[in-house]
C-alpha positions as CSV (number, residue, x, y, z in Angstrom):
1,M,121.3,104.8,134.8
2,K,119.3,103.4,132.2
3,K,115.5,104.4,131.9
4,K,112.9,101.7,131.6
5,V,109.9,103.1,130.2
6,K,106.8,100.7,129.1
7,K,105.7,100.7,125.2
8,G,102.7,102.8,124.8
9,M,101.5,106.7,125.3
10,C,104.6,108.5,126.1
11,W,105.1,112.1,127.2
12,H,108.0,113.9,124.5
13,E,109.0,110.5,122.8
14,Y,110.9,113.5,120.6
15,H,111.0,116.7,121.5
16,R,108.6,118.3,119.2
17,G,105.9,116.4,119.8
18,L,104.0,116.4,123.3
19,I,102.6,112.7,123.1
20,S,103.2,109.7,120.7
21,Y,102.7,106.0,121.0
22,C,106.0,104.7,121.7
23,F,106.7,101.1,120.5
24,D,110.4,100.4,121.8
25,P,111.0,103.0,124.5
26,D,114.7,101.0,124.9
27,K,115.4,102.0,121.9
28,R,114.9,105.7,121.7
29,V,116.6,106.1,124.6
30,R,119.6,104.5,123.3
31,D,119.3,106.6,119.9
32,I,119.2,109.7,122.1
33,R,122.4,109.2,123.8
34,K,123.8,108.0,120.8
35,Y,122.6,110.6,118.3
36,K,121.9,113.7,120.4
37,P,123.9,116.9,121.3
38,E,125.4,115.9,124.8
39,H,123.6,118.9,126.4
40,E,120.3,117.4,124.8
41,I,120.6,113.9,126.5
42,K,119.7,114.4,130.4
43,P,116.4,116.4,129.4
44,R,115.7,114.7,126.7
45,I,116.0,111.4,128.7
46,K,114.1,113.4,131.7
47,W,110.8,114.5,130.1
48,F,110.6,111.2,128.1
49,R,108.1,109.3,130.0
50,R,105.3,107.3,129.9
51,V,101.6,108.7,130.1
52,K,100.2,107.4,133.5
53,G,96.7,109.1,133.7
54,K,93.9,107.9,131.2
55,L,93.9,109.7,127.6
56,P,90.7,109.8,125.4
57,D,90.4,106.0,123.5
58,A,90.2,108.0,120.1
59,V,94.1,109.3,120.6
60,V,95.2,106.3,121.9
61,R,93.7,104.3,119.0
62,A,94.8,106.7,116.5
63,A,98.6,106.8,117.8
64,K,98.9,103.1,117.7
65,V,97.7,103.2,114.3
66,F,99.7,106.0,112.8
67,T,102.9,104.6,114.5
68,E,102.3,100.8,112.8
69,A,101.2,102.8,109.4
70,D,104.5,104.9,110.1
71,T,106.9,101.8,110.2
72,A,105.0,100.4,107.6
73,Y,106.1,103.2,105.3
74,D,109.7,103.4,106.4
75,N,110.3,99.9,105.6
76,A,108.5,99.6,102.3
77,G,110.2,102.9,101.6
78,A,113.9,100.8,102.6
79,T,113.0,98.2,100.6
80,Y,112.2,100.5,97.7
81,D,115.7,102.3,97.8
82,N,117.6,98.5,98.7
83,A,115.8,97.2,95.0
84,V,117.1,100.9,93.2
85,A,120.4,100.5,94.5
86,A,120.9,97.0,93.5
87,C,119.5,97.9,90.5
88,D,122.3,100.5,90.3
89,R,124.4,98.5,91.4
90,A,124.4,95.6,88.3
91,W,121.8,97.3,85.5
92,A,122.7,94.3,83.3
93,A,121.1,92.2,85.8
94,C,118.2,94.7,87.4
95,D,115.1,92.9,88.1
96,K,113.1,95.7,86.8
97,A,109.6,93.6,88.4
98,A,111.2,93.6,91.8
99,C,111.8,97.5,91.6
100,D,108.3,97.8,89.7
101,K,106.6,95.5,92.4
102,A,108.6,97.2,95.9
103,W,107.2,100.9,94.3
104,V,103.8,99.3,94.3
105,A,103.6,98.5,97.5
106,Y,105.9,101.1,98.7
107,N,102.5,104.0,97.2
108,K,100.0,101.5,99.0
109,T,101.7,102.4,102.3
110,V,102.1,106.3,101.4
111,A,98.5,106.0,101.6
112,A,98.0,104.3,104.8
113,Y,100.2,106.2,105.9
114,D,98.4,109.6,105.1
115,K,95.3,108.2,106.0
116,A,96.4,107.6,109.8
117,R,98.6,110.6,110.0
118,A,95.1,113.0,109.6
119,A,93.2,110.2,111.9
120,Y,95.9,110.7,114.7
121,E,96.4,114.8,114.1
122,K,92.5,115.3,114.3
123,A,92.0,113.0,117.3
124,I,94.7,115.0,119.0
125,E,93.3,118.5,118.3
126,A,89.7,117.0,119.1
127,N,91.5,116.2,122.4
128,K,93.8,119.0,122.9
129,V,93.0,120.2,126.4
130,A,92.6,117.0,127.5
131,I,95.6,116.2,126.7
132,E,97.7,119.4,127.9
133,E,95.7,119.3,131.1
134,L,96.9,115.9,131.5
135,H,100.4,116.8,130.7
136,K,100.3,120.1,133.1
137,K,99.1,116.9,135.9
138,E,102.2,114.9,134.8
139,C,105.0,116.7,133.8
140,P,105.3,119.8,136.2
141,N,107.8,122.4,135.5
142,C,108.1,120.7,132.1
143,P,110.2,123.2,129.7
144,W,107.4,122.5,127.0
145,N,106.6,126.0,125.2
146,G,103.5,124.4,123.2
147,K,105.7,123.1,120.5
148,E,108.8,121.6,121.3
149,L,110.8,121.1,124.7
150,V,113.1,124.2,125.3
151,F,116.6,123.0,126.2
């Protein structure tokens, strides 16, 4: 059975997260099926769902900005890692300028990531009661203990 979830705010994209903005829910489901222990697959997919109700706008905006910053951060880190690996493979032909440029770009994403994460966490905390009330309504009998899904 294929589970279809539209991109946007979702409950339980990760077992230690109540809500998050998910750009590619189909990929998340594929990753759950591929990488998670057998006993966790069904409950993870069962509780991973799109938020139906209205979350506070500040939470949705902050979550989307944070997810975009997180993606940029990951991509810049991978670019830097690739540049360093290329230098390691061929030290004599190392393009130090490319490594330095990738490092500067990566560090810029770190600051953006940190700022976006702080804003997201602040928005979540400021709207915690509304989020938890909506969660209780949309995920009845959910095994969320306040910190993680319990399998």
